[in-house]
Residue frames as qw, qx, qy, qz and C-alpha x, y, z in Angstrom:
[[0.020, -0.647, 0.267, 0.713, -10.16, -86.81, 3.08],
 [0.746, 0.593, 0.255, -0.165, -11.21, -86.68, -0.52],
 [0.791, 0.204, 0.258, 0.516, -8.80, -87.09, -3.38],
 [0.234, 0.848, 0.092, 0.467, -8.78, -83.36, -4.20],
 [0.406, -0.871, 0.209, -0.180, -7.69, -82.48, -0.67],
 [0.875, -0.259, 0.271, 0.307, -5.16, -85.33, -0.56],
 [0.654, 0.488, 0.181, 0.550, -3.66, -83.92, -3.76],
 [0.024, -0.909, 0.055, -0.413, -3.51, -80.47, -2.22],
 [0.705, -0.667, 0.236, 0.045, -1.78, -81.90, 0.85],
 [0.844, -0.025, 0.287, 0.453, 0.88, -83.68, -1.24],
 [0.436, 0.715, 0.150, 0.526, 1.32, -80.61, -3.45],
 [0.256, -0.917, 0.132, -0.275, 1.83, -78.41, -0.42],
 [0.830, -0.427, 0.283, 0.218, 4.35, -80.99, 0.92],
 [0.739, 0.334, 0.255, 0.526, 6.22, -80.81, -2.34],
 [0.148, 0.881, 0.014, 0.448, 6.30, -77.01, -2.20],
 [0.581, -0.779, 0.228, -0.058, 7.74, -77.27, 1.34],
 [0.872, -0.180, 0.299, 0.342, 10.35, -79.79, 0.22],
 [0.583, 0.626, 0.147, 0.497, 11.32, -77.69, -2.67],
 [0.110, -0.926, 0.146, -0.329, 11.90, -74.61, -0.44],
 [0.767, -0.568, 0.289, 0.078, 13.75, -76.83, 2.08],
 [0.851, 0.121, 0.264, 0.437, 16.09, -78.11, -0.61],
 [0.295, 0.841, 0.027, 0.452, 16.61, -74.56, -2.00],
 [0.377, -0.869, 0.231, -0.224, 17.64, -73.41, 1.55],
 [0.867, -0.353, 0.294, 0.195, 19.82, -76.43, 2.26],
 [0.739, 0.420, 0.223, 0.477, 21.60, -75.92, -1.06],
 [0.116, 0.889, -0.048, 0.441, 22.12, -72.26, -0.43],
 [0.592, -0.752, 0.278, -0.081, 23.52, -72.92, 3.05],
 [0.896, -0.090, 0.313, 0.302, 25.88, -75.55, 1.57],
 [0.632, 0.494, 0.206, 0.560, 27.14, -73.36, -1.26],
 [0.071, 0.804, -0.013, 0.591, 27.04, -69.87, 0.26],
 [0.316, 0.130, -0.664, 0.665, 27.67, -70.71, 3.91],
 [0.309, -0.612, -0.703, 0.192, 25.57, -70.45, 6.97],
 [0.169, -0.411, -0.184, 0.876, 26.57, -66.82, 7.58],
 [0.162, -0.004, -0.445, -0.881, 24.90, -65.81, 4.20],
 [0.345, -0.394, -0.805, -0.280, 21.87, -67.90, 4.98],
 [0.369, -0.587, -0.563, 0.450, 21.50, -66.16, 8.33],
 [0.185, -0.179, 0.065, 0.964, 22.07, -62.69, 6.81],
 [0.400, 0.595, 0.270, -0.643, 19.57, -60.16, 5.30],
 [0.622, 0.268, 0.628, 0.384, 20.80, -61.29, 1.92],
 [0.135, 0.876, 0.052, -0.460, 21.31, -57.68, 0.83],
 [0.015, -0.608, 0.628, 0.486, 24.17, -58.52, -1.46],
 [0.871, 0.340, -0.108, -0.338, 23.38, -60.44, -4.59],
 [0.557, -0.410, 0.703, 0.165, 25.26, -63.77, -4.95],
 [0.414, 0.416, -0.660, -0.469, 26.39, -65.76, -7.92],
 [0.836, -0.074, 0.379, -0.390, 24.17, -68.78, -8.04],
 [0.230, -0.203, 0.905, 0.294, 25.23, -72.18, -9.18],
 [0.382, -0.038, -0.624, -0.681, 23.06, -73.63, -11.87],
 [0.373, -0.314, -0.869, 0.079, 21.45, -75.99, -9.29],
 [0.097, -0.395, -0.494, 0.768, 20.70, -73.14, -6.95],
 [0.259, 0.188, -0.209, -0.924, 19.09, -71.21, -9.70],
 [0.435, -0.123, -0.792, -0.411, 16.94, -74.17, -10.75],
 [0.306, -0.370, -0.795, 0.371, 15.88, -74.77, -7.14],
 [0.042, 0.321, 0.246, -0.913, 14.99, -71.09, -6.66],
 [0.361, 0.092, -0.472, -0.799, 12.93, -71.15, -9.86],
 [0.432, -0.212, -0.858, -0.177, 11.25, -74.38, -8.95],
 [0.197, -0.352, -0.677, 0.615, 10.35, -73.06, -5.56],
 [0.187, 0.276, -0.006, -0.943, 8.84, -69.97, -7.05],
 [0.420, -0.009, -0.670, -0.612, 6.92, -72.04, -9.57],
 [0.336, -0.259, -0.894, 0.143, 5.62, -74.31, -6.80],
 [0.018, 0.403, 0.491, -0.772, 4.20, -71.46, -4.75],
 [0.332, 0.224, -0.295, -0.867, 2.60, -70.00, -7.94],
 [0.428, -0.080, -0.832, -0.342, 1.08, -73.48, -8.75],
 [0.218, -0.347, -0.822, 0.395, -0.33, -73.98, -5.28],
 [0.156, 0.294, 0.191, -0.923, -1.90, -70.43, -5.42],
 [0.504, 0.106, -0.451, -0.729, -4.06, -71.74, -8.39],
 [0.477, -0.048, -0.870, -0.114, -4.59, -75.23, -7.22],
 [0.126, -0.149, -0.781, 0.594, -5.55, -74.70, -3.64],
 [0.428, 0.182, 0.161, -0.870, -8.70, -72.55, -4.30],
 [0.615, 0.106, -0.593, -0.510, -9.91, -75.19, -6.71],
 [0.462, -0.056, -0.867, 0.179, -9.46, -77.97, -4.19],
 [0.034, 0.137, 0.606, -0.783, -10.97, -75.95, -1.33],
 [0.501, 0.153, -0.086, -0.847, -13.96, -74.90, -3.38],
 [0.626, 0.031, -0.701, -0.340, -14.55, -78.45, -4.45],
 [0.335, -0.082, -0.846, 0.407, -14.30, -79.71, -0.89],
 [0.163, 0.184, 0.405, -0.881, -16.54, -76.93, 0.57],
 [0.577, 0.184, -0.201, -0.770, -19.10, -77.51, -2.26],
 [0.683, -0.063, 0.701, -0.196, -18.98, -81.21, -1.70],
 [0.723, 0.621, -0.173, -0.250, -18.00, -81.70, -5.48],
 [0.317, -0.481, 0.790, 0.210, -15.89, -84.68, -6.25],
 [0.850, 0.430, 0.160, -0.259, -16.20, -86.33, -9.66],
 [0.862, 0.078, 0.249, 0.435, -13.98, -87.98, -12.19],
 [0.385, 0.805, 0.016, 0.452, -13.10, -84.59, -13.66],
 [0.301, -0.867, 0.277, -0.286, -11.89, -83.08, -10.24],
 [0.868, -0.389, 0.299, 0.068, -10.31, -86.38, -9.13],
 [0.840, 0.295, 0.216, 0.402, -8.31, -86.99, -12.21],
 [0.294, 0.842, -0.065, 0.449, -7.34, -83.48, -12.67],
 [0.508, -0.792, 0.268, -0.205, -6.18, -83.39, -9.03],
 [0.882, -0.224, 0.336, 0.244, -4.10, -86.56, -9.38],
 [0.668, 0.595, 0.119, 0.431, -2.64, -85.36, -12.67],
 [0.006, 0.905, -0.172, 0.388, -1.61, -82.04, -11.09],
 [0.695, -0.649, 0.304, -0.058, -0.27, -83.78, -7.90],
 [0.902, -0.007, 0.293, 0.316, 1.82, -86.24, -9.83],
 [0.534, 0.716, 0.037, 0.448, 3.16, -83.51, -12.13],
 [0.171, -0.898, 0.267, -0.306, 4.36, -81.52, -9.09],
 [0.831, -0.409, 0.360, 0.113, 6.01, -84.61, -7.53],
 [0.826, 0.282, 0.264, 0.410, 7.83, -85.09, -10.92],
 [0.291, 0.914, 0.078, 0.271, 8.57, -81.52, -11.52],
 [0.427, -0.848, 0.312, 0.035, 11.11, -80.92, -8.75],
 [0.720, -0.284, 0.516, 0.366, 13.53, -83.71, -9.76],
 [0.642, 0.548, 0.410, 0.344, 13.08, -82.97, -13.39],
 [0.127, 0.964, -0.034, 0.233, 13.90, -79.29, -12.98],
 [0.523, -0.777, 0.335, 0.107, 16.67, -79.83, -10.31],
 [0.669, -0.236, 0.561, 0.427, 18.69, -82.14, -12.57],
 [0.116, 0.564, -0.357, -0.735, 17.99, -80.11, -15.73],
 [0.425, 0.241, 0.849, 0.203, 15.87, -82.56, -17.78],
 [0.337, 0.568, -0.067, -0.748, 15.06, -80.33, -20.73],
 [0.301, -0.265, -0.115, -0.909, 12.45, -80.54, -22.23],
 [0.439, -0.320, -0.839, 0.035, 10.98, -83.19, -19.94],
 [0.150, -0.317, -0.520, 0.779, 10.56, -80.51, -17.22],
 [0.270, 0.145, -0.131, -0.943, 8.48, -78.33, -19.47],
 [0.502, -0.151, -0.733, -0.433, 6.28, -81.32, -20.56],
 [0.338, -0.317, -0.790, 0.402, 5.73, -82.28, -16.84],
 [0.003, -0.288, -0.290, 0.913, 4.90, -78.70, -16.01],
 [0.334, 0.052, -0.405, -0.850, 2.49, -78.39, -18.98],
 [0.442, -0.300, -0.832, -0.153, 0.53, -81.54, -18.10],
 [0.281, -0.429, -0.679, 0.525, -0.03, -80.23, -14.60],
 [0.051, 0.251, 0.039, -0.966, -0.79, -76.72, -15.69],
 [0.416, 0.014, -0.488, -0.767, -3.32, -77.80, -18.29],
 [0.303, -0.310, -0.899, 0.068, -5.06, -80.10, -15.77],
 [0.003, 0.262, 0.461, -0.848, -6.30, -77.07, -13.87],
 [0.418, 0.055, -0.227, -0.878, -9.05, -76.09, -16.41],
 [0.561, -0.135, -0.761, -0.295, -10.36, -79.53, -16.32],
 [0.265, -0.255, -0.761, 0.534, -10.58, -79.44, -12.62],
 [0.217, 0.223, 0.158, -0.937, -12.51, -76.07, -12.90],
 [0.508, -0.002, -0.557, -0.657, -14.85, -77.65, -15.46],
 [0.448, -0.202, -0.863, 0.115, -15.45, -80.58, -13.06],
 [0.018, -0.182, -0.520, 0.834, -16.68, -78.04, -10.46],
 [0.425, 0.210, -0.019, -0.880, -19.61, -77.21, -12.64],
 [0.467, 0.047, -0.789, -0.396, -20.62, -80.70, -13.77]]
């Protein structure tokens, strides 16, 4: 497995973990009955619950951008310093993003997110080199 696909795997795992933590937190704070319901009634979120929900949403949005780049690189047999470093930077940023957001590290969370987000154009450039 190349670095780009490894980074995609880890990023996908982090997205799963984020969603899992969000669900476990909701069950712990709102009760199992609410978790098993249709969730038609809005609830008042704790600050942590809100941060986990937003982190999960952000994680799925990030994977939607990163996954095609990684798959195109793999299918095109393109792996170079640009794609490898960008993939590693993105993956590391996603690993750091969840704890930074969950514990409310402002502005570190934004810096971590920005580094990962701005690694994506470098990955795309690497596809054409």
